C-alpha positions as CSV (number, residue, x, y, z in Angstrom):
1,M,22.2,-0.2,-29.4
2,S,19.5,-1.8,-31.4
3,A,15.9,-1.2,-30.6
4,V,15.7,-5.0,-29.4
5,G,18.6,-4.3,-27.2
6,R,17.1,-1.3,-25.6
7,Q,13.9,-3.2,-24.9
8,A,15.7,-6.0,-23.3
9,G,17.7,-3.6,-21.3
10,K,14.5,-2.0,-20.0
11,T,12.9,-5.4,-19.3
12,F,15.7,-6.4,-17.1
13,E,16.6,-3.0,-15.7
14,S,16.5,-3.7,-12.1
15,L,18.8,-7.0,-12.6
16,T,21.5,-4.7,-14.1
17,R,21.1,-1.9,-11.5
18,S,21.3,-4.0,-8.3
19,R,23.7,-6.8,-7.6
20,S,21.5,-7.8,-4.5
21,F,18.6,-8.4,-6.9
22,R,20.6,-10.4,-9.1
23,L,21.6,-12.8,-6.4
24,F,18.1,-13.1,-5.2
25,F,16.6,-13.4,-8.7
26,F,19.1,-16.5,-9.7
27,G,18.6,-17.9,-6.3
28,Q,14.9,-17.9,-6.6
29,L,15.1,-19.3,-10.2
30,V,16.6,-22.6,-8.8
31,S,14.5,-22.6,-5.6
32,V,11.1,-21.9,-7.2
33,T,11.7,-24.7,-9.7
34,G,11.7,-27.1,-6.9
35,T,8.6,-25.5,-5.1
36,W,6.7,-26.3,-8.3
37,F,8.0,-29.9,-8.0
38,T,6.3,-30.1,-4.4
39,A,3.2,-28.2,-5.5
40,T,2.5,-30.8,-8.2
41,A,3.5,-33.7,-6.2
42,T,1.5,-32.7,-3.2
43,S,-1.7,-32.5,-5.2
44,V,-1.0,-35.8,-6.6
45,L,-0.3,-37.1,-3.1
46,V,-3.3,-35.7,-1.5
47,L,-5.6,-37.1,-4.2
48,R,-4.1,-40.5,-4.2
49,L,-4.6,-40.7,-0.3
50,S,-8.0,-39.3,-0.3
51,D,-9.5,-39.4,-3.8
52,S,-11.3,-36.2,-2.7
53,G,-11.5,-32.7,-4.0
54,V,-12.5,-31.5,-0.4
55,A,-9.3,-32.9,0.9
56,L,-7.4,-30.9,-1.8
57,G,-9.3,-27.7,-0.7
58,L,-8.8,-28.6,3.0
59,N,-4.8,-29.1,2.5
60,T,-4.6,-25.7,0.7
61,G,-6.6,-24.2,3.4
62,L,-4.4,-25.5,6.1
63,L,-1.3,-24.3,4.4
64,F,-2.6,-20.7,4.5
65,L,-4.7,-20.6,7.4
66,P,-1.7,-19.4,9.6
67,V,-1.4,-16.5,7.2
68,L,-4.9,-15.6,7.8
69,L,-4.5,-15.7,11.7
70,F,-0.9,-14.4,12.2
71,G,0.2,-12.8,8.8
72,A,-0.5,-9.3,10.3
73,F,1.9,-10.1,13.0
74,G,4.5,-11.1,10.4
75,G,4.3,-7.6,8.9
76,V,5.2,-6.3,12.5
77,L,8.2,-8.6,12.5
78,A,9.3,-7.3,9.0
79,D,9.1,-3.7,10.3
80,R,10.9,-4.4,13.6
81,H,13.9,-6.8,12.3
82,D,16.3,-7.3,9.4
83,R,14.3,-8.7,6.5
84,R,17.2,-10.5,4.9
85,R,18.0,-12.4,8.2
86,I,14.0,-13.3,8.5
87,L,14.2,-14.7,5.0
88,T,17.4,-16.8,5.6
89,I,15.7,-18.5,8.5
90,T,12.4,-19.0,6.8
91,Q,14.0,-20.6,3.8
92,A,16.0,-22.9,6.0
93,L,12.9,-24.0,7.7
94,F,11.0,-24.5,4.4
95,M,14.0,-26.8,3.3
96,V,13.6,-28.9,6.5
97,L,9.8,-29.3,5.9
98,A,10.5,-30.4,2.2
99,L,13.0,-33.0,3.3
100,V,10.8,-34.3,6.1
101,L,7.9,-34.9,3.4
102,W,10.5,-36.6,1.2
103,W,11.5,-38.9,3.9
104,L,7.8,-40.0,4.9
105,V,6.9,-40.7,1.3
106,R,10.1,-42.5,0.5
107,T,9.6,-45.0,3.5
108,G,5.9,-45.3,2.8
109,S,4.8,-44.0,6.3
110,I,3.1,-41.0,4.8
111,Q,-0.7,-40.5,5.8
112,L,-3.1,-37.9,5.0
113,G,-3.1,-36.4,8.5
114,M,0.7,-35.9,8.2
115,V,0.4,-34.0,4.9
116,F,-2.2,-31.8,6.7
117,A,0.1,-31.2,9.7
118,L,3.1,-30.4,7.6
119,S,1.1,-27.9,5.5
120,L,-0.1,-26.1,8.6
121,V,3.5,-25.8,9.8
122,N,4.5,-24.6,6.4
123,G,1.8,-22.0,6.7
124,L,3.2,-20.8,10.1
125,V,6.6,-20.2,8.3
126,T,5.1,-18.5,5.3
127,A,3.2,-16.0,7.8
128,A,6.6,-14.7,8.6
129,D,8.3,-15.1,5.4
130,H,5.7,-13.5,3.1
131,P,5.7,-9.8,4.4
132,A,9.4,-9.9,4.8
133,R,9.8,-11.1,1.2
134,Q,7.5,-8.7,-0.2
135,S,8.8,-5.5,1.7
136,F,12.5,-6.7,0.7
137,F,12.1,-5.7,-2.9
138,M,12.3,-2.0,-1.9
139,E,15.4,-2.7,0.0
140,M,17.0,-4.2,-2.9
141,V,16.0,-2.1,-5.9
142,G,14.6,1.2,-4.4
143,K,11.3,2.9,-5.5
144,E,12.2,3.7,-9.1
145,H,12.6,0.1,-10.1
146,L,10.1,-1.5,-7.9
147,T,7.4,-2.4,-10.5
148,N,10.1,-3.9,-12.9
149,A,11.6,-6.0,-10.0
150,V,8.2,-7.3,-8.9
151,S,7.4,-8.2,-12.5
152,L,10.7,-10.1,-13.0
153,N,10.2,-11.8,-9.6
154,S,6.8,-13.0,-10.9
155,A,8.4,-14.0,-14.1
156,V,10.7,-16.3,-12.0
157,F,7.7,-17.8,-10.4
158,T,5.8,-18.4,-13.7
159,G,8.8,-19.3,-15.7
160,T,9.8,-22.0,-13.4
161,R,6.2,-23.0,-13.3
162,I,6.4,-23.8,-16.9
163,L,9.5,-26.1,-16.6
164,G,8.9,-27.2,-12.9
165,A,5.3,-28.3,-13.3
166,A,5.9,-30.2,-16.5
167,L,9.0,-31.9,-15.4
168,A,7.3,-32.7,-12.1
169,G,4.6,-34.7,-13.9
170,E,7.2,-36.7,-15.9
171,L,9.5,-37.1,-12.8
172,I,6.6,-38.5,-10.7
173,H,5.5,-40.8,-13.4
174,R,9.1,-42.2,-13.9
175,F,10.6,-42.1,-10.4
176,G,7.9,-41.7,-7.9
177,L,6.5,-38.8,-5.6
178,S,9.6,-38.8,-3.2
179,S,12.0,-37.6,-5.8
180,A,9.8,-34.3,-6.2
181,F,10.2,-33.4,-2.7
182,L,13.9,-34.3,-2.4
183,I,14.7,-32.0,-5.4
184,D,12.7,-29.1,-3.8
185,G,14.5,-29.5,-0.4
186,V,18.1,-29.3,-2.0
187,S,16.9,-26.4,-4.1
188,Y,16.6,-24.1,-1.2
189,L,20.3,-24.0,-0.8
190,A,20.3,-21.7,-3.8
191,V,18.1,-19.0,-2.4
192,I,19.9,-19.3,1.1
193,G,23.2,-18.8,-0.6
194,S,22.0,-15.8,-2.4
195,L,20.8,-14.0,0.7
196,L,24.1,-14.8,2.5
197,A,26.2,-13.4,-0.3
198,M,24.3,-10.0,-0.4
199,R,26.4,-7.1,1.0
200,P,24.6,-5.2,3.7
201,A,26.1,-1.9,2.4
202,D,24.3,-2.5,-1.0
203,L,20.9,-2.6,0.6
204,D,18.7,0.4,1.0
205,R,18.0,-0.4,4.6
206,R,15.8,1.6,7.0
207,E,16.0,2.0,10.8
208,P,13.9,-0.9,12.2
209,S,10.8,0.2,13.8
210,P,11.0,0.2,17.6
211,R,8.8,-2.0,19.8
212,E,5.8,-0.1,20.7
213,P,2.3,-1.1,21.7
214,G,-0.4,-1.0,19.4
215,Q,1.7,-1.3,16.2
216,L,-0.6,-3.9,14.6
217,R,-3.6,-1.8,15.3
218,D,-2.1,1.3,13.8
219,G,-1.4,-0.7,10.6
220,L,-4.9,-2.0,10.4
221,H,-6.2,1.6,11.1
222,Y,-3.8,3.2,8.5
223,V,-4.9,0.7,5.7
224,W,-8.7,1.1,6.4
225,T,-8.5,4.8,6.5
226,E,-6.6,5.2,3.3
227,P,-8.9,4.8,0.3
228,S,-6.1,4.2,-2.1
229,L,-5.3,0.9,0.0
230,R,-8.7,0.0,1.3
231,R,-10.6,-0.2,-2.1
232,P,-8.1,-2.4,-3.9
233,L,-7.7,-4.7,-0.9
234,L,-11.5,-5.2,-1.0
235,V,-11.5,-6.2,-4.7
236,M,-8.5,-8.4,-4.1
237,A,-10.3,-10.1,-1.2
238,V,-13.0,-11.4,-3.5
239,V,-10.6,-12.4,-6.4
240,F,-8.1,-14.1,-4.2
241,T,-10.5,-15.9,-2.2
242,F,-12.7,-17.6,-4.8
243,S,-10.8,-17.1,-8.1
244,F,-7.2,-17.7,-7.6
245,N,-7.8,-21.0,-5.8
246,F,-8.4,-22.5,-9.4
247,M,-5.1,-24.5,-8.9
248,I,-7.1,-26.8,-6.6
249,L,-9.4,-27.6,-9.6
250,L,-6.7,-28.7,-11.8
251,P,-6.0,-32.1,-10.4
252,L,-9.8,-32.8,-10.5
253,A,-9.9,-31.5,-14.1
254,A,-6.7,-33.6,-15.1
255,Y,-7.7,-36.8,-13.5
256,R,-11.7,-36.7,-13.8
257,T,-12.7,-34.4,-16.7
258,F,-9.8,-35.2,-19.1
259,H,-9.1,-38.8,-17.8
260,G,-5.4,-38.0,-17.6
261,D,-2.6,-38.4,-14.9
262,A,0.2,-36.5,-13.3
263,R,1.7,-35.5,-16.6
264,T,-1.7,-33.9,-17.6
265,L,-1.8,-32.1,-14.4
266,G,1.8,-30.9,-14.9
267,L,1.0,-29.6,-18.5
268,L,-2.3,-27.8,-17.4
269,S,-0.2,-25.8,-14.9
270,A,2.7,-25.3,-17.4
271,F,0.3,-23.7,-19.9
272,A,-1.0,-21.3,-17.5
273,G,2.6,-20.5,-16.7
274,V,3.2,-19.7,-20.3
275,G,0.5,-17.0,-20.0
276,M,1.8,-15.9,-16.6
277,L,5.3,-15.6,-17.7
278,T,4.4,-13.6,-21.0
279,A,2.3,-11.1,-18.7
280,A,5.2,-10.6,-16.2
281,L,7.7,-9.9,-19.0
282,I,5.3,-7.5,-20.6
283,M,4.7,-5.8,-17.2
284,A,8.5,-5.8,-16.5
285,N,9.2,-4.0,-20.0
286,R,6.6,-1.4,-19.5
287,A,6.4,-1.0,-15.8
288,P,2.9,0.8,-15.8
289,Q,1.8,2.9,-12.9
290,P,-1.0,0.8,-11.3
291,T,-4.5,2.2,-11.7
292,W,-7.8,1.4,-10.1
293,R,-9.2,0.9,-13.7
294,R,-6.5,-1.5,-14.7
295,L,-6.9,-3.5,-11.6
296,T,-10.7,-3.9,-12.1
297,V,-10.4,-4.6,-15.8
298,F,-7.9,-7.4,-15.2
299,A,-10.2,-8.9,-12.5
300,T,-13.2,-8.9,-14.9
301,V,-11.2,-10.4,-17.7
302,F,-9.7,-13.1,-15.5
303,G,-13.2,-14.2,-14.3
304,A,-14.5,-14.5,-17.9
305,L,-11.5,-16.6,-18.7
306,M,-12.1,-18.9,-15.8
307,V,-15.7,-19.6,-17.0
308,L,-14.2,-20.2,-20.4
309,E,-11.7,-22.7,-19.1
310,G,-14.3,-24.6,-17.2
311,S,-16.3,-25.0,-20.5
312,M,-13.6,-26.6,-22.5
313,P,-14.7,-29.8,-23.9
314,T,-11.4,-31.3,-24.8
315,L,-8.0,-31.6,-23.2
316,A,-6.4,-29.6,-26.2
317,L,-8.7,-26.8,-25.7
318,G,-8.3,-26.9,-22.1
319,Y,-4.5,-26.5,-22.4
320,A,-5.1,-23.6,-24.9
321,A,-7.5,-21.8,-22.5
322,M,-5.0,-22.0,-19.6
323,V,-2.5,-19.5,-21.4
324,P,-4.9,-16.5,-21.5
325,L,-6.2,-17.4,-18.1
326,G,-2.7,-17.4,-16.7
327,F,-1.9,-14.1,-18.5
328,A,-4.9,-12.3,-17.0
329,G,-4.4,-13.7,-13.4
330,M,-0.8,-12.6,-13.4
331,S,-1.5,-9.0,-14.7
332,F,-3.9,-8.7,-11.9
333,A,-1.6,-9.9,-9.3
334,I,1.3,-7.8,-10.4
335,T,-1.0,-4.6,-10.6
336,A,-2.4,-5.4,-7.2
337,N,1.0,-5.9,-5.5
338,A,2.5,-2.8,-7.0
339,T,-0.6,-0.8,-5.8
340,M,-0.1,-1.7,-2.3
341,Q,3.7,-1.2,-2.2
342,L,3.8,2.2,-3.8
343,G,0.8,3.3,-2.0
344,A,2.2,2.4,1.4
345,R,4.1,4.9,3.7
346,P,7.8,3.7,4.1
347,D,7.3,3.1,7.8
348,M,4.1,1.1,7.3
349,R,5.2,-0.9,4.2
350,G,5.9,-4.2,6.2
351,R,2.6,-4.1,7.8
352,V,0.8,-3.0,4.6
353,M,2.3,-5.8,2.7
354,A,1.5,-8.2,5.6
355,L,-2.3,-7.3,5.3
356,Y,-1.8,-7.8,1.4
357,G,-0.6,-11.2,2.3
358,V,-3.5,-12.0,4.6
359,I,-5.8,-11.2,1.6
360,F,-3.7,-12.8,-0.9
361,L,-2.8,-16.0,1.0
362,G,-4.9,-16.0,4.2
363,S,-8.2,-15.8,2.1
364,T,-7.4,-19.3,1.0
365,P,-8.6,-21.2,4.0
366,V,-12.0,-19.8,3.4
367,G,-12.0,-20.0,-0.5
368,A,-10.1,-23.2,-1.0
369,P,-12.6,-25.5,0.7
370,I,-15.5,-23.8,-0.9
371,V,-13.9,-24.3,-4.5
372,G,-12.8,-27.7,-3.5
373,W,-16.2,-28.7,-2.4
374,A,-17.7,-27.3,-5.5
375,G,-15.4,-29.2,-7.6
376,Q,-16.0,-32.4,-5.8
377,Q,-19.8,-32.2,-5.7
378,F,-20.6,-30.6,-8.9
379,G,-17.4,-31.1,-11.0
380,P,-14.6,-28.8,-11.9
381,K,-16.5,-26.9,-14.4
382,A,-18.8,-25.7,-11.6
383,G,-15.6,-24.7,-9.6
384,F,-14.3,-22.7,-12.5
385,A,-17.6,-21.0,-13.0
386,L,-18.0,-20.1,-9.3
387,G,-14.4,-18.3,-9.3
388,G,-15.0,-16.7,-12.7
389,I,-18.5,-15.1,-11.6
390,A,-16.8,-13.8,-8.4
391,A,-14.0,-12.2,-10.1
392,M,-16.4,-10.6,-12.7
393,A,-18.6,-9.3,-10.0
394,A,-15.7,-7.7,-8.2
395,G,-14.2,-6.4,-11.2
396,I,-17.6,-4.8,-12.7
397,T,-18.4,-3.3,-9.4
398,G,-15.0,-1.7,-9.2
399,L,-15.5,-0.3,-12.8
400,W,-18.7,1.1,-11.6
401,L,-17.2,2.6,-8.5
402,A,-14.4,4.2,-10.7
403,R,-17.0,5.8,-12.8
404,T,-19.3,7.2,-9.9
405,A,-16.0,8.3,-8.0
406,R,-14.6,10.0,-11.2
407,L,-11.2,8.3,-10.6
408,G,-10.7,8.4,-14.4
409,A,-9.4,5.8,-16.8
410,G,-5.8,6.7,-16.7
411,A,-5.5,8.5,-13.4
412,A,-2.9,6.4,-11.0
413,Y,-4.9,5.1,-8.4
414,A,-2.2,4.3,-5.7
415,P,-0.4,7.4,-4.4
416,S,2.9,8.0,-6.5
417,V,6.3,8.9,-5.2
418,E,5.3,12.6,-4.3
419,P,2.8,11.9,-1.6
420,V,5.5,9.3,-0.1
421,A,8.2,11.8,-0.4
422,D,6.0,14.6,1.2
423,A,5.1,12.3,4.2
424,V,8.8,11.5,4.8
425,S,9.7,15.1,4.6
426,A,6.8,15.9,7.2
427,G,8.8,14.1,9.8
428,M,8.2,10.3,9.4
429,R,11.0,7.9,9.6
430,S,12.7,7.6,6.2
431,E,13.0,4.2,4.4
432,V,16.4,2.8,4.4
433,V,15.5,-0.6,3.9
434,P,13.2,-2.6,1.7
435,P,11.0,-8.1,-2.8
436,S,7.7,-13.9,-3.9
437,T,5.2,-14.5,-5.0
438,S,2.5,-13.1,-6.7
439,S,2.5,-14.4,-6.9
440,T,3.0,-13.1,-6.4
441,S,2.3,-13.1,-6.9
442,N,3.2,-12.4,-6.1
443,V,0.6,-13.7,-8.3
444,A,2.6,-16.2,-8.5
445,Y,3.6,-16.5,-4.8
446,Q,3.7,-20.1,-3.6
447,P,4.8,-20.9,0.1
448,G,8.3,-22.0,0.6
449,S,9.6,-20.4,-2.7
């Protein structure tokens, strides 16, 4: 086999090893393309109905508020019940919500309050969907191929972002907003079909946790008392709250800074997707062990690139700067996700990933209105600067802590396979289950994907 063939095989290793993940991967490929249609169309819709950056931030905040309030309970559900069944139900609900939005826009009866209400309901579904989705990776591919699968899933979100965001702008321009919501609704059939086509025997399923009092409290205590989980979560809290909400600023930048339209917005998002896809494929090929230093370096670089994007004087330079910005953001998100998954005990993974989701998505109701208000009052450049400075501050502080704690530049920060295996051998319930997002996350995680 040629060197190119070997590298390609390594990049897509989890796809070749797991039928279940192949089904999920290609189902996501269709569904998430539709999600980017809705993400772009919703931004345009809110801006048309309100002409307000604050409204953009508020809508995003409502989308993720239920994750902040109920996301940890979603982790308890993921540990108690069949995660594939949970995902099948949540994807069906997302499909219904997209079709309701299509009908309201098509009939001309849509109002800003309706958009807010649907976003809130979408967030309730996301609170159950996200922890089940994130912890489902381990069930499909196992520990050995986890980072590769997370990276490939992120590549799906970002690759479809390039196609979906760009096509959405053109689709909205030619056929109107409602067409984007209709396509998104139909696209959910692909991922629902992939989940139903999986063979239960192929999944590395674990015995569901029994219903016991205090399970949520136990999960919170476990994460807070485990430094390898607590410290990265604190850095993530800052970056995800104030920096990853830069997508709220893109409609303002497209329409006000660069005097463009929906196509301009779609292309700005698509160029970010180019950088994110590149990062996801590189991470999938190399599958590096997540480290504390790597996480904080990516946070610092991401912040610096946000400031750079906000200072671009022309649209062409704005497009160009989105590529490295997307690359750094995706690298941070994948490292963050893998840190939490590999550092969690098998019997706690659902609750750990639920808390990750609370930080990743649930921080948005706090950060999104702040970023939207800054963009509205002082312009998109100020919003980018706010997020960039916050990320750099978190990253630099983390690097300083790494030096003082002597964690080392190359030492793996998250507990590796050995501590997890030791815990299982010590008598804990073994993992026989176990990837959405960015996310991604998922950085690249988006609700309803």
